[in-house]
Every structure is written in structure tokens, then in C-alpha cells.
C-alpha positions as CSV (number, residue, x, y, z in Angstrom):
1,M,80.8,138.3,-84.3
2,P,80.2,134.6,-84.9
3,A,82.5,132.4,-86.9
4,R,81.8,131.3,-90.4
5,E,79.7,128.2,-90.7
6,Y,80.0,125.9,-93.7
7,D,79.3,122.3,-94.8
8,E,82.3,120.3,-96.0
9,T,82.1,117.2,-98.2
10,E,84.9,114.8,-99.0
11,M,84.8,112.5,-102.0
12,S,87.2,109.6,-102.7
13,F,87.7,107.8,-106.0
14,Q,89.4,104.4,-106.3
15,A,91.2,103.7,-109.6
16,T,92.8,100.3,-109.4
17,E,95.2,100.7,-106.5
18,V,95.3,104.5,-106.5
19,L,93.0,106.5,-104.3
20,F,92.1,110.1,-105.3
21,K,90.4,112.5,-102.8
22,T,88.8,116.0,-103.1
23,K,86.9,118.3,-100.8
24,G,84.1,120.8,-101.3
25,Q,82.7,123.5,-99.1
26,V,79.3,125.3,-99.0
27,T,78.9,128.4,-96.8
28,K,75.9,128.3,-94.5
29,S,76.6,131.6,-92.6
30,P,79.5,133.9,-93.5
31,G,79.8,135.1,-89.9
32,W,82.5,137.8,-89.4
33,R,83.5,137.5,-93.1
34,S,80.4,139.4,-94.0
35,L,82.2,142.6,-93.1
36,Y,84.5,142.1,-96.1
37,L,81.9,140.9,-98.6
38,Q,80.2,143.2,-101.0
39,G,77.5,140.7,-101.8
40,E,76.7,137.0,-102.0
41,D,78.6,136.7,-105.3
42,D,81.8,137.3,-103.3
43,I,81.4,134.0,-101.5
44,Q,83.6,131.6,-103.4
45,D,82.6,128.1,-102.4
46,K,83.9,124.9,-104.0
47,V,80.7,122.9,-104.8
48,L,81.1,119.3,-105.7
49,P,78.6,117.6,-108.1
50,P,76.0,115.3,-106.6
51,I,77.4,111.8,-107.1
52,P,75.8,108.8,-105.4
53,D,77.9,106.6,-103.1
54,Q,79.6,103.6,-104.8
55,M,78.7,105.0,-108.3
56,P,81.1,103.6,-111.0
57,G,82.7,106.0,-113.4
58,V,85.0,106.2,-116.3
59,A,88.0,108.6,-116.6
60,E,87.5,110.5,-119.8
61,S,91.1,111.9,-119.9
62,V,94.3,111.4,-117.9
63,D,97.2,113.9,-117.9
64,V,100.7,112.9,-116.7
65,F,102.9,115.6,-115.3
66,S,106.6,115.0,-114.8
67,R,107.6,116.2,-111.3
68,K,110.5,115.8,-108.9
69,T,110.3,115.6,-105.2
70,T,112.2,118.3,-103.5
71,P,113.4,118.6,-99.9
72,P,111.8,121.1,-97.6
73,K,113.1,124.6,-98.1
74,P,115.7,125.9,-95.7
75,Y,114.6,128.1,-92.9
76,T,114.5,131.9,-93.3
77,E,114.7,134.0,-90.2
78,A,111.0,134.5,-90.4
79,T,110.0,130.8,-90.7
80,L,112.5,129.9,-88.0
81,L,111.0,132.4,-85.6
82,E,107.6,131.0,-86.4
83,D,108.7,127.4,-85.6
84,M,110.4,128.6,-82.4
85,A,107.0,129.9,-81.3
86,S,105.2,126.7,-82.2
87,I,107.4,123.7,-81.3
88,A,104.4,121.5,-80.5
89,K,104.3,120.6,-84.2
90,F,107.6,118.6,-83.7
91,V,106.2,116.4,-80.9
92,T,104.3,113.2,-81.6
93,N,103.1,112.4,-78.1
94,P,99.5,113.7,-77.9
95,E,99.7,114.7,-74.3
96,H,103.0,116.5,-74.7
97,K,101.8,118.2,-77.9
98,K,98.8,119.5,-76.0
99,L,100.9,120.9,-73.2
100,L,103.3,122.6,-75.6
101,K,100.5,124.2,-77.6
102,E,99.2,125.8,-74.5
103,T,102.4,127.0,-72.9
104,S,105.8,126.3,-74.4
105,R,107.9,128.1,-76.9
106,I,111.6,128.5,-77.5
107,G,112.5,131.9,-76.0
108,T,110.2,134.9,-75.9
109,V,109.2,137.5,-78.4
110,A,112.1,139.7,-77.2
111,T,114.8,137.0,-77.2
112,R,114.1,134.7,-80.2
113,A,115.7,137.1,-82.7
114,A,118.7,137.5,-80.4
115,I,119.1,133.7,-80.2
116,I,119.4,133.5,-84.0
117,E,121.9,136.3,-84.1
118,E,124.0,134.6,-81.4
119,L,124.1,131.4,-83.5
120,K,125.2,133.4,-86.6
121,E,127.9,135.6,-85.1
122,G,131.6,134.8,-85.2
123,R,131.9,133.4,-81.7
124,C,129.5,130.5,-82.5
125,Q,129.3,130.2,-86.3
126,Y,126.7,127.5,-86.2
127,L,124.4,129.2,-88.8
128,V,125.2,131.2,-92.0
129,L,122.8,133.3,-94.0
130,Q,123.0,132.6,-97.7
131,G,120.6,134.9,-99.5
132,K,117.4,134.8,-97.4
133,Y,118.0,131.2,-96.2
134,L,119.7,130.0,-93.1
135,H,122.1,127.0,-93.4
136,A,123.9,125.0,-90.8
137,T,127.7,125.3,-91.0
138,P,129.8,122.1,-90.8
139,K,130.5,123.1,-87.2
140,G,126.7,123.5,-86.5
141,S,126.0,120.1,-88.2
142,A,128.6,118.4,-86.0
143,L,127.2,120.0,-82.9
144,I,123.7,118.8,-83.7
145,A,124.9,115.3,-84.4
146,W,127.1,115.3,-81.2
147,L,124.2,116.4,-79.0
148,D,122.0,113.7,-80.6
149,G,124.6,111.1,-79.8
150,H,125.4,112.1,-76.3
151,L,122.5,114.2,-74.9
152,P,119.4,113.5,-77.0
153,R,117.1,114.9,-74.3
154,I,118.5,118.4,-74.8
155,T,117.4,118.4,-78.5
156,D,114.0,116.9,-77.8
157,P,111.1,119.4,-77.5
158,A,109.2,116.9,-75.4
159,E,111.7,117.6,-72.5
160,T,110.1,121.1,-72.2
161,A,106.7,119.4,-72.1
162,L,107.8,117.2,-69.2
163,W,108.8,120.3,-67.3
164,E,105.4,121.9,-68.0
165,D,103.8,118.8,-66.7
166,G,105.8,119.3,-63.5
167,F,104.3,122.8,-63.2
168,R,100.9,121.3,-63.4
169,E,101.7,118.8,-60.7
170,I,102.8,121.7,-58.5
171,E,99.5,123.5,-59.1
172,K,97.6,120.3,-58.1
173,G,99.8,120.0,-54.9
174,E,101.1,116.6,-56.1
175,V,104.7,117.9,-56.1
176,T,106.4,120.6,-54.1
177,P,108.5,123.3,-55.8
178,D,111.6,122.0,-54.0
179,Q,111.0,118.5,-55.3
180,F,110.6,119.9,-58.8
181,V,113.8,122.0,-58.7
182,S,115.7,119.0,-57.2
183,G,114.7,116.9,-60.1
184,I,115.8,119.5,-62.6
185,A,119.1,120.0,-60.7
186,Q,119.7,116.2,-60.9
187,T,119.1,116.2,-64.6
188,L,121.5,119.1,-65.1
189,R,124.2,117.4,-63.1
190,Q,123.8,114.3,-65.3
191,H,124.1,116.4,-68.4
192,L,127.2,118.2,-67.1
193,S,128.8,114.9,-66.1
194,T,128.2,113.6,-69.6
195,L,129.7,116.8,-71.1
196,V,132.8,116.7,-68.9
197,R,133.3,113.0,-69.9
198,V,132.9,113.3,-73.6
199,I,133.8,116.8,-74.7
200,P,137.2,116.6,-76.4
201,D,140.2,118.4,-74.8
202,E,141.3,119.8,-78.2
203,A,139.5,122.1,-80.6
204,L,137.9,120.3,-83.5
205,V,137.7,121.6,-87.1
206,A,135.3,120.3,-89.6
207,T,136.8,118.4,-92.5
208,T,135.3,118.1,-96.0
209,V,134.7,114.4,-95.6
210,Q,131.1,113.4,-95.0
211,C,130.3,111.0,-92.2
212,P,128.6,107.8,-93.5
213,S,125.9,108.2,-90.9
214,G,124.7,111.3,-92.8
215,K,124.9,113.4,-89.6
216,G,127.6,115.8,-90.8
217,F,131.3,115.9,-91.5
218,L,134.2,114.2,-89.8
219,M,135.8,116.6,-87.3
220,E,139.6,116.9,-87.1
221,G,141.6,117.3,-83.9
222,G,145.3,117.4,-83.1
223,S,145.7,113.6,-82.8
224,G,142.7,112.2,-84.7
225,Y,139.2,112.5,-86.0
226,T,135.7,112.2,-84.5
227,S,132.5,111.1,-86.2
228,P,129.2,112.8,-85.5
229,G,127.4,109.5,-86.1
230,Y,129.7,107.4,-84.0
231,P,131.0,109.8,-81.3
232,N,132.5,107.1,-79.1
233,V,134.7,105.5,-81.8
234,R,138.4,106.5,-81.7
235,L,139.8,107.5,-85.2
236,P,143.5,108.3,-84.6
237,K,145.5,109.9,-87.4
238,V,148.3,107.3,-86.7
239,F,147.1,103.7,-86.3
240,C,149.9,101.0,-85.6
241,G,152.4,103.3,-87.2
242,A,150.4,104.0,-90.4
243,N,149.0,107.4,-91.3
244,I,145.2,107.1,-91.8
245,S,143.3,109.9,-93.6
246,A,139.8,111.2,-92.9
247,S,138.6,109.7,-96.2
248,E,139.9,106.3,-95.2
249,W,138.2,106.4,-91.9
250,A,135.0,107.3,-93.6
251,R,135.3,104.2,-95.8
252,V,135.9,102.1,-92.7
253,L,132.9,103.5,-90.9
254,A,130.8,102.8,-94.0
255,G,131.6,99.1,-93.7
256,E,134.5,98.8,-96.1
257,K,137.7,96.9,-95.3
258,V,140.6,99.3,-95.9
259,A,143.8,97.2,-96.3
260,R,147.3,98.7,-95.6
261,E,150.7,97.1,-95.9
262,D,152.6,99.6,-93.7
263,F,151.3,98.8,-90.2
264,Y,154.2,98.5,-87.7
265,S,154.4,96.2,-84.7
266,K,156.5,97.7,-81.9
267,D,156.8,94.4,-80.1
268,K,158.0,92.4,-83.2
269,K,159.7,95.4,-84.7
270,K,158.5,94.7,-88.2
271,R,155.8,95.8,-90.6
272,F,152.7,93.8,-91.3
273,Q,149.7,93.8,-93.5
274,A,146.1,93.9,-92.3
275,A,142.7,95.6,-93.0
276,L,140.9,98.2,-90.9
277,V,137.3,97.2,-90.1
278,F,134.6,98.7,-88.0
279,N,132.9,96.5,-85.5
280,R,129.4,98.0,-85.1
281,D,128.4,95.8,-82.2
282,K,131.4,96.8,-80.1
283,Q,131.6,100.3,-81.6
284,Q,135.4,100.0,-82.1
285,I,138.0,99.8,-84.9
286,E,139.7,96.4,-85.3
287,L,142.3,94.8,-87.5
288,D,141.4,92.0,-89.9
289,F,144.2,89.6,-90.7
290,G,142.1,87.3,-92.8
291,G,143.7,88.3,-96.1
292,Q,147.2,87.2,-95.0
293,N,146.7,83.5,-95.5
294,K,147.7,82.8,-99.1
295,T,146.2,79.3,-99.2
296,P,143.0,78.1,-97.6
297,P,143.3,76.1,-94.3
298,Q,144.2,72.4,-94.8
299,P,142.7,69.6,-92.6
300,L,145.1,67.5,-90.6
301,D,144.9,63.9,-89.3
302,L,144.6,65.3,-85.8
303,L,141.0,65.6,-84.5
304,C,139.6,68.3,-82.4
305,P,138.6,66.8,-79.0
306,K,135.5,69.0,-78.8
307,T,134.0,68.6,-82.2
308,K,135.8,65.4,-83.5
309,Q,136.6,67.4,-86.7
310,P,140.0,67.7,-88.2
311,V,142.3,70.4,-86.9
312,L,143.0,73.0,-89.6
313,E,146.5,74.2,-90.6
314,S,147.0,77.7,-92.0
315,E,150.2,79.4,-93.0
316,K,151.0,80.7,-89.6
317,Y,148.7,79.0,-87.1
318,F,146.5,76.0,-86.4
319,T,142.7,76.2,-85.7
320,Y,140.8,73.8,-83.5
321,P,137.1,73.7,-84.8
322,G,135.9,73.6,-81.2
323,W,137.6,76.9,-80.6
324,P,137.4,78.7,-84.0
325,E,138.3,82.1,-82.6
326,V,141.6,80.9,-81.0
327,R,144.8,81.0,-83.1
328,C,147.3,78.4,-82.2
329,W,150.5,80.0,-83.6
330,K,153.1,77.7,-85.2
331,V,155.9,79.6,-83.6
332,I,155.9,80.8,-80.0
333,A,158.9,82.3,-78.4
334,R,161.2,80.8,-81.1
335,R,159.8,77.3,-80.5
336,A,158.2,75.4,-83.4
337,M,154.9,74.3,-82.1
338,Q,153.1,71.1,-83.1
339,P,149.3,71.0,-83.4
340,E,149.0,68.4,-80.7
341,D,150.8,70.8,-78.2
342,F,147.6,72.9,-77.9
343,G,145.0,70.2,-77.2
344,P,145.7,69.7,-73.4
345,A,145.6,73.5,-72.8
346,L,142.3,73.9,-74.7
347,Q,140.7,71.0,-72.8
348,T,142.1,71.5,-69.3
349,G,143.6,75.0,-69.3
350,R,147.2,73.9,-69.0
351,T,149.8,71.7,-70.8
352,E,152.6,69.6,-69.4
353,L,156.0,71.4,-69.0
354,L,157.2,72.3,-72.5
355,E,160.9,72.9,-73.3
356,G,162.7,74.7,-76.1
357,F,161.4,78.2,-75.7
358,K,163.8,81.1,-76.0
359,S,163.6,84.6,-74.6
360,K,164.3,87.8,-76.7
361,E,167.8,87.7,-75.4
362,G,168.2,84.1,-76.7
363,N,168.1,82.4,-73.2
364,P,166.4,79.0,-73.3
365,F,163.5,78.4,-70.8
366,S,160.7,75.9,-70.1
367,A,157.1,76.8,-69.4
368,Y,153.6,75.6,-69.3
369,L,151.2,76.8,-72.0
370,V,148.1,78.2,-70.1
371,F,144.8,78.9,-71.9
372,D,142.4,81.6,-70.7
373,G,138.9,80.5,-72.0
374,K,137.4,83.9,-71.2
375,K,139.9,85.9,-73.2
376,N,140.6,83.1,-75.7
377,K,144.4,83.6,-75.3
378,F,147.4,81.6,-74.4
379,S,150.1,82.6,-71.9
380,F,153.1,81.1,-70.1
381,G,152.9,79.4,-66.8
382,F,156.1,78.8,-64.7
383,N,157.1,76.4,-62.0
384,E,156.6,78.0,-58.6
385,R,159.7,76.4,-57.2
386,Q,162.5,79.0,-57.1
387,E,166.1,78.1,-57.0
388,A,167.9,79.1,-53.8
389,K,170.5,81.8,-54.4
390,R,173.8,82.1,-52.6
391,V,174.2,85.5,-51.1
392,T,177.6,87.1,-50.4
393,L,177.9,90.2,-48.3
394,K,181.0,92.3,-48.2
395,L,181.4,94.5,-45.1
396,T,184.3,97.0,-44.9
397,K,185.7,97.7,-41.5
398,P,187.1,101.2,-40.6
399,R,190.6,101.6,-42.0
400,R,193.5,100.7,-39.7
401,K,197.2,101.1,-40.3
402,G,197.2,98.3,-42.7
403,S,194.8,97.4,-45.6
404,P,191.1,97.5,-45.0
405,G,189.7,94.3,-43.7
406,V,186.9,92.3,-45.4
407,L,184.4,90.3,-43.5
408,R,182.8,87.6,-45.7
409,R,179.7,85.6,-44.9
């Protein structure tokens, strides 16, 4: 039987900056619906009044209703099965959407329910049923965020559309089946390589601390934590000798400076104060020592050779304005440094031979101060001339009747 035929009219009304719309329908031919109609009175059309275009009007009454926006309802098993069978609605690309509407679904009628059960059972525990609604467990939320961070193609329905597009190319003779399978194999090898590289060696347990990215909870392992929003950032439980909790790491990832006074330097064998900060550009945790200077830097009479501005003196180091990221420490290897000591190294990469340094054992030594412009660091340079050493060898002859003889050279 033919389909129902109807006329549809849409009206829009502009009230200041607010646009209101409404639609009306008038049945022209009921088509197959006539089988269910007792008479013409059963046809329930929405008829709009005849209003000319651009006709002004006055709102006779306005009612205000207090409402709150609500998030989408969680999936039930029925609605999840429905979306698994119609994944095209989650794709924005028109061509991919068309392909998925025609061919692609997640699983089959026989396997979709089994997939959901697999996600709920004890081995996986990615979903939990609360009443009639399905909710992701912390473990499930972490897995989703982890896949989004490392293998986003796996969670993208458009990936299936690309494979369907490959089938079409095979039908047209543009691609051979071997070429298509080879491409998929290469993709799977890349995915497996990523999995091997980034999957942690230790089992992770979800904490109760929310990741600032909003992608789930911080996960706890034996030696540290991982963030679903920043999976490549190391969050150790012990940082420079100080115990860092999951809540402190969450504050750091949120952009807060978390100061601690119990950091410990193994080289200097003493505690120090600093703040943990998150460098978003480099995706790494760093220490900020800015709060250790009790007084603001003071300008000196010495001028920076690069900017002609005064060199600045802080509590523990000097700063040349031309090299603002370089700290010229006041004490190096037990030698009191003067601000002018650093100028030649910054300009030419090397100072004259400086005396007065002492090793950890207290032995005095002389060295050049060498500046690495790429790393913005100073190091020691030494004279290549080595002192000749006198070598004495003792050779013992076979024992005779008398005392053993000694040959000296």
C-alpha cells in the first residue's frame, strides 16, 4: 500500500532576539494508515491558522516555566543495543555516515547482547547495572580515556566506515583483496606496537580522585599513578624523596603549584623546598624554585654584555638579562663566584682558568667554566695536558737459597 501523503507547514515568530518555531500537518492521503482508521474523524492533523507572511502580532500572554537542563539518561541494555545497531548517528562525516547507515553495526543480532554481558562480568568489570541503567565503572572510564589518549582510531566509528569504503573499492576493482588485508594488517601492527609500548607492566586500580581532565579517575599502580587525561605524564608516589598523594597530583595537573618542604637531594644530601608544577607544553612534571628567594633580585653595577642591562643578584645566584633562563650560582664546588666570572663563558662559551675549586673530598683544583648554550648549563673544562707519572714495577724472581730477589725498574 502507498505511504501516507501530507502537507507540512512551518511558521517562525521573531520576538526581539528570540525565535519561536512551530509545525503543522494536513493529511492529503492516509495511505496504509487507512487500514487502522475507523473514519476521517480519526485523522488527527495539526492545522495552523492562516497567517500572512511578515504579519506583525502581539503576545497576549506569556508563561514562564522554571526548568533545569539534565544530562542524557544513562543507557539501558535496550537503548545500548539500539545504538550498537545504528552507529551512523555518532559520525559527522556525511560520506561515512551514509556508508554506516547501509552496512555497519557493532556486532550482530546474535552477538550484541553477549558483548554487553562480557563487559559486565567479573573478568572485565567495565559496566555495572544499577537498576535498569548501565554505568561505567572507574575501571571502564579509565579504559575509555586511555584508548582515547593512545588509540583514538579504535574508539572512532568512522574507522569502520573506512573499512566499508575499502570493500567498495574491491567491488570496483580499484583495490585487490590482498592490498586491503595488507593495509588492515599494517594498522593492527601499529596498534599492537602502541599497546606494547604504553600498557603498564603493573596492574592499576582506580582511586577515588577525579582527574582534572574529566576523563575518569586517577589510576594507582605499585610505584605511582596514571592520569586518563594525561597518560604520558609520570606521577610517581615518591618524588625527590617526598611522598606525593593522588589528590596532590590531581591539584598539580589542574594547574596548581603544590609546595613541599621535604624534598631531598641525594647529591647535596640535604632537604630543600620547591613546588610541583605541570608543564602542559612538555607534558611533564617540573620543580619550581621561584618561591625560595626571600627578596626580589637586586640590580648590580655590572652590565650584561648582550642587553646592556644590569646583572641581577638573587639570594643564591646571579642572572644575566640576556640569558634569563640561566642561573649563575654564587657558590660552585665550594668556590665563591663573582658575577663577572660568568660573562666570558656566556659570550664565548669558556672562561679563563679559574682557581679555588674544591672537590667533595676537599682537594683543591683549577678548571675552566664551560657554558653549553643549547642546554643552558655550565660545566667544568680541564687542561688536556696530563702530568707524567713515574711507574715502578716489582718483579719477584723464583726463590733461591737466600731471600727472594727484587728487580726494580
